[in-house]
C-alpha positions as CSV (number, residue, x, y, z in Angstrom):
1,M,163.9,46.0,81.4
2,Q,163.0,48.2,79.5
3,R,160.6,48.0,76.8
4,K,161.7,50.0,73.0
5,R,160.2,52.4,71.9
6,R,158.0,52.4,68.6
7,P,159.6,55.0,65.8
8,I,157.3,57.8,65.8
9,Q,156.0,57.6,62.4
10,V,155.8,61.2,60.2
11,K,152.3,60.1,59.1
12,E,151.3,60.8,62.8
13,L,152.4,64.2,63.6
14,S,149.8,67.6,63.0
15,W,151.5,70.4,60.8
16,K,152.3,72.4,63.9
17,E,154.3,69.3,65.8
18,L,155.7,68.7,62.8
19,A,157.1,72.7,62.5
20,Q,158.2,72.6,66.0
21,N,159.7,69.2,66.1
22,Y,160.7,68.2,63.0
23,P,161.3,71.0,60.5
24,D,163.5,69.2,58.3
25,L,161.0,66.9,57.8
26,L,158.4,69.4,57.1
27,K,159.5,69.8,53.0
28,P,158.7,66.5,51.5
29,R,155.7,65.9,54.0
30,L,153.7,69.2,52.2
31,E,155.1,67.9,48.5
32,E,154.0,64.5,49.7
33,T,150.6,66.0,50.7
34,L,150.0,68.6,48.1
35,I,152.0,67.4,44.8
36,K,150.8,63.8,44.2
37,C,152.5,61.8,42.0
38,V,149.9,59.9,39.0
39,S,149.8,56.1,39.7
40,P,150.9,54.5,36.3
41,D,149.1,51.3,37.0
42,Q,145.8,53.1,37.8
43,L,146.8,55.6,34.9
44,A,147.5,52.6,32.7
45,C,143.5,51.6,33.8
46,E,141.6,54.4,33.2
47,I,143.4,54.5,29.9
48,T,141.9,51.2,29.1
49,Q,138.0,52.3,30.3
50,I,138.8,54.9,28.1
51,I,139.9,53.3,25.0
52,K,137.5,50.3,25.4
53,P,134.2,51.7,24.0
54,L,135.9,53.1,20.4
55,G,135.8,49.2,19.5
56,K,138.4,47.0,18.0
57,K,139.2,49.6,15.1
58,P,139.9,52.9,17.1
59,G,140.8,54.8,14.2
60,T,144.2,57.2,13.9
61,P,146.6,57.6,16.3
62,E,145.7,61.5,16.3
63,K,142.3,60.6,17.2
64,V,142.6,57.7,20.0
65,A,145.2,60.6,21.2
66,H,142.2,63.1,21.0
67,H,139.7,61.2,22.7
68,I,142.1,59.9,25.6
69,A,143.2,63.5,26.2
70,T,139.8,64.7,26.0
71,E,138.4,62.4,29.0
72,L,141.6,62.9,30.7
73,A,141.5,66.5,30.4
74,P,139.2,67.6,33.3
75,R,140.4,64.9,36.0
76,L,144.5,66.1,35.8
77,R,145.7,69.3,37.5
78,H,148.9,70.8,36.6
79,V,151.3,72.0,39.6
80,S,151.9,75.2,39.5
81,T,155.7,76.7,39.8
82,A,154.0,79.1,42.6
83,L,153.1,76.6,44.6
84,N,156.7,74.5,44.5
85,R,158.3,77.8,45.5
86,L,155.9,78.0,48.4
87,I,157.1,74.6,49.5
88,A,160.4,75.8,49.2
89,N,160.7,79.3,51.2
90,R,157.6,79.4,53.2
91,P,157.5,75.9,54.5
92,V,155.9,76.6,57.7
93,E,153.7,79.2,57.2
94,L,152.4,77.1,54.7
95,A,152.1,74.2,57.4
96,A,150.8,76.9,59.7
97,A,147.8,77.3,57.1
98,L,146.9,73.9,56.5
99,Y,147.0,73.1,60.7
100,A,144.4,76.4,60.7
101,S,142.4,74.7,57.7
102,E,142.0,70.9,59.3
103,I,140.8,73.3,62.7
104,D,138.5,75.1,60.2
105,Y,136.7,72.0,58.4
106,H,136.2,70.0,61.5
107,M,134.9,72.8,63.3
108,S,132.2,73.5,60.5
109,L,131.3,69.2,60.5
110,V,130.7,69.7,64.2
111,E,128.3,72.7,63.6
112,L,126.7,70.9,60.6
113,I,126.2,67.7,62.8
114,S,124.9,69.9,65.4
115,T,122.2,71.1,63.3
116,F,120.8,67.5,62.8
117,P,117.7,66.5,64.6
118,E,118.0,64.4,67.8
119,P,116.9,60.7,66.9
120,K,114.0,59.4,68.8
121,K,114.1,57.4,71.5
122,V,112.2,54.2,70.7
123,R,110.4,52.6,73.9
124,A,110.5,49.3,74.1
125,R,107.5,47.3,73.8
126,Q,105.6,46.0,77.1
127,L,105.7,41.5,76.4
128,T,102.5,40.0,77.2
129,E,102.1,38.0,79.5
130,E,101.7,35.4,76.7
131,Q,104.7,36.5,75.1
132,K,107.2,35.9,78.2
133,R,105.9,32.5,79.3
134,G,106.8,32.2,75.1
135,N,110.3,33.5,75.3
136,V,111.0,31.5,78.8
137,K,109.9,28.2,76.9
138,A,112.1,28.7,74.1
139,S,114.4,29.7,76.1
140,K,114.0,26.4,78.3
141,N,113.5,24.0,75.1
142,H,117.0,25.7,73.4
143,Y,119.1,24.7,76.5
144,E,117.9,21.6,76.4
145,R,118.6,20.3,73.4
146,R,122.0,22.1,73.6
147,K,122.3,20.0,77.1
148,R,120.9,16.9,75.0
149,R,123.9,17.2,72.0
150,R,126.6,17.0,74.6
151,Y,125.0,14.2,77.1
152,P,122.6,12.5,75.1
153,H,119.9,10.4,77.7
154,P,120.6,6.5,77.4
155,Q,117.6,4.0,76.4
156,V,118.1,2.4,79.8
157,G,119.3,4.3,82.8
158,L,122.9,3.6,84.6
159,I,121.0,1.4,87.4
160,E,119.5,-1.0,85.1
161,Q,121.7,-1.7,82.8
162,E,124.9,-2.2,85.8
163,L,121.9,-4.0,88.1
164,G,119.3,-5.6,85.6
165,T,121.4,-7.9,84.1
166,R,122.7,-11.9,85.8
167,H,126.0,-12.3,86.2
168,F,127.8,-15.7,87.0
169,S,130.7,-15.9,88.8
170,W,132.3,-19.5,90.5
171,A,134.0,-17.6,92.9
172,D,130.7,-15.8,94.6
173,F,127.7,-17.1,93.3
174,G,125.6,-13.9,94.3
175,A,128.2,-11.9,92.7
176,T,126.7,-7.9,92.2
177,P,128.1,-6.0,89.4
178,T,128.2,-2.8,90.6
179,G,129.4,0.7,89.3
180,P,131.4,3.5,90.7
181,F,127.9,5.6,91.0
182,L,126.2,3.3,93.0
183,D,129.2,2.6,96.0
184,N,129.2,7.1,96.1
185,L,125.8,6.9,96.5
186,L,125.1,4.3,99.1
187,K,128.4,6.0,100.9
188,L,125.9,9.1,101.1
189,G,127.7,10.7,98.3
190,E,126.4,12.7,96.4
191,V,125.4,13.7,92.7
192,S,124.3,16.3,89.8
193,M,120.9,16.7,87.9
194,S,122.1,16.4,84.6
195,R,126.0,17.2,84.8
196,G,128.6,14.4,84.5
197,Q,128.4,10.5,83.9
198,D,126.2,9.4,87.2
199,C,124.3,12.4,87.0
200,L,120.3,11.3,87.8
201,E,119.2,11.5,84.2
202,R,121.4,9.1,83.0
203,L,121.1,6.9,86.8
204,F,117.4,6.6,85.6
205,G,117.6,7.2,81.7
206,V,115.0,9.9,81.8
207,D,114.8,13.6,81.5
208,R,114.7,15.9,84.4
209,R,111.5,17.2,83.6
210,K,109.8,13.7,84.2
211,L,111.8,13.2,87.7
212,P,109.2,14.6,90.8
213,K,109.5,17.6,91.6
214,S,111.2,19.8,95.2
215,L,113.7,16.7,95.7
216,L,116.1,16.8,98.6
217,C,119.1,18.8,97.8
218,V,122.1,20.3,98.7
219,R,123.4,23.8,97.6
220,R,126.7,24.6,97.3
221,G,127.3,27.7,95.4
222,R,125.3,27.8,92.2
223,R,125.6,24.1,92.2
224,V,123.1,21.6,93.1
225,F,123.7,18.5,94.4
226,Y,121.3,15.1,95.3
227,D,122.0,12.4,97.8
228,F,120.6,8.7,98.2
229,R,117.8,10.1,99.6
230,A,116.9,11.9,96.3
231,V,117.6,8.4,94.5
232,L,115.0,6.7,96.5
233,E,112.1,9.0,95.6
234,C,112.8,8.9,92.0
235,M,113.0,5.4,92.4
236,E,109.2,5.4,94.0
237,E,107.8,8.3,91.6
238,L,109.2,6.6,88.2
239,M,107.7,3.1,89.9
240,K,104.4,4.3,91.0
241,N,103.8,5.7,87.4
242,G,105.1,3.7,85.8
243,R,108.0,4.6,84.0
244,W,110.7,2.6,85.3
245,L,111.5,-1.3,86.4
246,T,108.2,-2.2,84.4
247,D,109.9,-6.0,84.3
248,V,108.8,-7.4,87.4
249,R,111.4,-10.0,87.4
250,R,114.2,-7.0,86.0
251,R,113.1,-5.0,89.2
252,K,113.1,-7.6,91.7
253,L,116.7,-8.0,90.5
254,V,117.8,-4.8,90.5
255,L,116.1,-3.7,94.1
256,S,117.6,-7.3,95.2
257,R,121.0,-6.2,94.1
258,I,120.9,-2.6,95.6
259,V,120.2,-4.2,98.9
260,Y,122.9,-6.8,98.9
261,R,125.6,-3.8,97.5
262,A,124.0,-1.9,100.6
263,K,125.5,-4.7,103.1
264,H,128.7,-6.0,100.8
265,I,130.1,-2.0,101.7
266,G,129.6,-1.9,105.4
267,K,126.0,-0.4,105.6
268,P,123.9,-3.0,107.4
269,K,121.6,0.1,108.8
270,L,121.2,1.3,105.3
271,A,120.5,-1.8,103.9
272,A,118.0,-2.7,106.1
273,L,115.9,1.1,105.6
274,L,115.9,-0.1,102.0
275,D,115.0,-3.8,102.4
276,K,112.3,-2.3,104.6
277,F,111.6,1.1,102.0
278,F,111.6,-2.0,98.3
279,R,109.6,-4.4,100.5
280,L,105.8,-3.6,98.3
281,Y,108.2,-4.0,94.7
282,L,110.4,-6.9,96.4
283,T,106.9,-9.3,96.9
């Protein structure tokens, strides 16, 4: 399908192109360029500005007319008959002269610009080590503030929130509430550090900078994921430092339910490993 060509605007053509390709449009273009008509609105605005200083009683009409003529005469120019004859009789030669005049103007402008002194190249000032550390810290703080507005940390982590409350069921007295995040991890799934609903930050309800460093992770491209081994590292570190599950009864309830859930989803080996891992905190 052929695209429609945009109609050529006369004002977009140079004088040379106009004289060669559209000679019948040359005269109107010359008249439009060389003989400018005065806008009535603009003229009325200028007359108003001239009359205002005269006040409410400017004087006789003759005096007002003389005052206006004195102010406007230097601004107005009379189009001579010779110019009208030149446009009518020699439009091609006049257009060529205008084209040559524009070329001369641009060349003189280029020569003038070439005489300007070259601007001095200002080298970037080297930052000190303290300034570099300050910039890095400010950038990290900005990222943290933006991330917290998007994913605010809950006061209680998802693990404690889901497993730290006793539930009762007539069908199963040992019923263990659980969220999809726990089943995913117990089935050897993975989570991210701070993105998504079930990230490590939200599981424990703490900022990532308070979690252990150098956690076991799996990289896929630019993203980093953590499995249940990293979750166990976080649990151990946070419980040792007294930052997570400080209440003994609540801690036993949460950890015992994690072991129970591992057995329930068919991971007895993992349940035995978790029972051994949590033994210190379950006694």
